[in-house]
C-alpha positions in Angstrom: -0.2 -0.1 0.1 3.0 2.5 0.7 4.3 1.5 -2.8 1.3 2.6 -4.1 0.5 5.5 -2.2 4.1 6.8 -3.1 4.3 6.5 -6.7 0.8 7.8 -7.2 2.0 11.1 -5.0 4.8 10.9 -7.5 3.3 10.8 -10.5 0.8 13.7 -9.6 3.7 15.9 -8.5 5.4 15.5 -11.9 2.6 15.9 -13.5 1.8 19.4 -11.8 5.6 20.3 -11.9 5.6 19.8 -15.6 2.5 21.9 -16.6 1.4 25.5 -16.9 -0.1 25.6 -13.4 2.9 24.6 -11.7 5.1 27.1 -13.2 2.8 30.0 -12.1 3.0 28.5 -8.7 6.9 28.8 -9.0 6.5 32.7 -10.3 3.8 33.3 -7.3 6.4 32.2 -5.0 9.1 34.3 -6.1 6.7 37.6 -6.6 5.8 36.5 -2.9 9.1 37.0 -1.9 10.2 39.9 -4.1 6.9 41.9 -2.5 7.0 40.9 1.5 10.9 40.1 1.5 12.4 43.3 -0.8 16.1 41.8 -1.4 17.3 45.3 -1.2 15.9 45.3 2.7 16.9 43.7 6.0 14.2 41.7 7.6 14.3 42.5 11.0 11.6 40.5 12.7 11.1 37.1 13.7 7.5 37.5 14.3 7.1 39.1 11.1 9.1 36.5 8.9 7.0 33.2 10.7 3.6 34.6 10.4 3.7 35.9 7.0 5.5 32.7 5.8 3.2 30.7 7.8 0.3 32.4 6.0 1.8 31.9 2.3 2.4 28.5 3.2 -1.0 28.0 4.2 -2.3 29.8 1.0 -0.1 28.5 -1.2 -0.9 24.4 0.0 -4.8 25.7 -0.3 -4.4 26.5 -4.1 -2.1 24.0 -4.7 -4.5 21.4 -3.3 -7.3 22.4 -5.9 -4.7 22.3 -9.1 -3.6 18.5 -7.4 -7.1 17.6 -6.9 -8.5 19.1 -10.2 -5.9 16.8 -12.4 -6.7 13.8 -9.7 -10.5 14.4 -10.8 -9.7 13.5 -14.6 -11.2 10.7 -16.8 -7.8 9.7 -17.8 -7.0 8.2 -14.1 -10.3 6.3 -14.0 -7.9 3.1 -15.1 -5.9 3.8 -11.7 -8.5 4.6 -9.3 -10.5 1.2 -10.2 -7.1 -0.8 -10.0 -6.8 0.5 -6.7 -7.7 -1.9 -3.4 -9.3 1.0 -2.1 -10.2 4.7 -2.9 -8.6 5.7 0.2 -5.2 5.1 -1.1 -5.8 7.7 -4.4 -6.7 10.3 -2.0 -4.0 10.3 -0.1 -1.9 10.3 -3.1 -3.4 13.7 -3.9 -3.0 15.0 -0.2 0.7 14.0 0.1 1.7 15.2 -3.3 -0.3 18.7 -2.4 1.6 18.8 0.8 5.1 18.1 -0.5 4.9 20.6 -2.8 3.1 23.2 -0.7 5.5 22.8 2.2 8.7 22.6 -0.4 7.7 26.1 -2.1 7.3 27.5 1.8 10.9 26.2 2.7 12.3 27.2 -0.5 11.1 30.7 0.3 12.0 30.6 3.5 15.4 29.6 3.2 16.1 32.2 0.1 14.6 34.9 2.9 17.1 34.2 5.6 20.3 33.7 3.5 19.3 36.8 1.6 17.7 39.2 4.1 16.0 37.4 6.8 16.3 37.9 10.7 18.6 35.9 12.8 17.4 32.6 13.7 18.6 30.1 16.2 18.3 26.2 15.9 16.0 26.0 18.8 14.0 28.8 17.3 14.0 26.8 13.9 13.1 23.6 15.3 10.0 25.5 16.7 8.9 27.0 14.2 9.1 23.7 11.6 6.0 22.1 13.4 4.0 25.2 13.3 4.1 25.2 9.4 3.6 21.8 8.8 0.6 21.3 10.8 -1.2 24.9 9.9 -0.2 23.5 5.9 -1.6 20.0 6.7 -4.8 21.5 7.9 -5.3 23.9 5.2 -4.6 20.8 2.7 -7.6 18.8 4.1 -9.8 21.8 3.7 -9.0 22.0 0.2 -9.8 18.8 -0.4 -13.2 19.3 0.8 -13.6 22.5 -1.6 -12.6 20.5 -4.5 -14.6 18.3 -7.0 -12.9 15.2 -6.5 -14.0 14.7 -3.0 -17.3 16.9 -2.8 -20.5 14.9 -2.4 -24.0 16.5 -3.4 -24.1 19.7 -1.3 -21.3 18.4 1.1 -19.2 21.3 0.1 -21.8 23.4 1.0 -22.4 21.9 4.3 -18.7 22.2 5.5 -18.3 25.7 4.6 -21.2 26.9 5.6 -21.0 25.7 9.4 -17.5 26.6 9.3 -18.6 30.4 8.2 -21.1 29.7 10.8 -18.8 28.9 13.3 -16.7 31.8 12.5 -19.4 34.3 13.1 -20.5 32.9 16.1 -16.8 33.2 17.8 -16.6 37.3 16.3 -20.4 38.4 17.5 -21.1 36.0 20.6 -22.0 39.4 22.4 -24.8 40.5 19.7 -26.2 36.7 19.8 -26.1 36.8 23.6 -28.3 39.9 23.6 -30.5 39.1 21.2 -31.1 35.9 22.6 -31.7 37.7 25.9 -34.3 39.4 24.5 -35.8 36.8 22.6 -36.5 34.8 26.0 -37.5 37.7 27.7 -39.9 38.3 25.1 -41.5 34.8 25.1 -41.7 34.7 28.7 -43.8 38.2 28.9 -46.2 36.4 26.1 -46.6 33.6 28.2 -47.1 35.4 31.3 -49.8 37.4 29.7 -51.5 33.8 28.8 -51.4 32.7 32.3 -48.8 29.9 31.7 -47.1 31.5 34.8 -44.8 28.3 34.9 -43.6 28.4 31.5 -43.0 31.6 31.8 -40.5 31.2 34.4 -38.7 29.1 32.8 -38.0 31.1 29.9 -37.3 34.2 32.4 -34.4 32.0 34.3 -33.2 30.6 31.1 -32.6 34.4 30.1 -31.2 35.0 33.6 -28.9 32.3 33.1 -27.6 33.4 29.7 -27.0 37.1 30.7 -25.1 35.7 33.7 -23.3 32.3 33.0 -24.3 31.2 29.4 -22.4 33.8 27.6 -19.5 33.0 29.4 -19.9 29.4 28.5 -20.5 29.8 25.1 -17.2 32.1 24.8 -15.1 29.4 26.5 -16.6 26.5 24.0 -16.1 28.8 21.0 -12.8 30.1 22.6 -11.6 26.4 22.5 -11.9 25.7 19.2 -10.3 28.6 17.8 -7.0 28.2 20.6 -4.7 26.9 18.7 -4.4 29.7 16.3 -4.2 32.1 19.2 -2.1 30.1 20.9 0.4 29.8 17.8 0.2 33.7 17.1 0.5 34.7 20.8 3.8 32.5 21.3 5.7 33.9 18.1 4.8 37.4 18.7 6.2 36.7 22.4 9.1 34.7 21.2 8.8 31.8 23.4 6.4 29.0 23.6 4.7 27.8 27.0 4.3 24.0 27.7 0.3 24.7 26.5 1.2 26.6 23.5 3.6 23.6 22.5 0.6 21.6 22.0 -0.9 24.1 19.9 0.5 22.1 16.3 -0.7 19.2 17.4 -4.4 20.4 18.3 -4.1 21.6 14.6 -3.0 18.1 13.1 -6.4 16.6 15.4 -8.5 18.9 13.8 -7.0 17.9 10.2 -7.5 13.7 11.1 -11.0 14.6 11.7 -11.6 16.3 8.8 -9.5 13.8 6.6 -11.7 11.3 7.6 -14.5 12.8 7.0 -13.2 13.8 3.5 -12.2 9.8 3.1 -15.9 8.8 3.8 -17.0 11.1 1.0 -14.9 10.0 -1.2 -15.3 6.4 -0.3 -19.0 6.5 -0.9 -19.6 9.3 -3.7 -20.4 8.1 -7.3 -17.3 9.3 -9.7 -18.2 11.7 -12.5 -14.8 12.6 -13.8 -14.0 15.4 -16.0 -12.9 14.7 -19.5 
């Protein structure tokens, strides 16, 4: 199985490298370096270097995955898929090819920036940065798989990114949502009290009171826990050191990626393949 996956990954990588898209991605990486790491200027801030290249790697991995998945979804690859013992091997090959290409380009840009005009960096800092970049790239590759036609099954793409958007909105607008729910519960309680349903009215009044005191804090802690790895990494990079808890943030991102990959594998294994010509 490992040999088959690695062979397919190399085939997909070679296909991308020898295509126009692969050449354009190299130009994109070069443009990014020239714009954000001007060779004529020194880059003294290590946090700028880490965060900017981290964002580049995430965005680059996302678009590369869409290209690799698009190529893998072509009808010429149908004989490869049907000959494999499991479709998951094919999906894993797409994942590996995308991750390797994106990560290698990110490290190349980072290496050139460090040699030419980058900040001073110690071996310890380099060892701390690498897991952050790898974990973030892995997560974005898996997210891109869900956005591709290769994995999408029915309306799965709409559901996936719709739920993701709702979570982002709730995380940023918990105060507004809490005020709205508080007003709604009080309004329902008043209506029930006017109708003589005092017991039910008291329930809604108590719910509104709980929401205004303890409920909003509970929601903030729940959604804060979901986004904790991202905040922990950013805070650690800005502060220049990682606490024991913050050092676990990349592992949390990998857990997110593993769960999302299992979902992608389930969708791909059960869908009717409609490969493009």
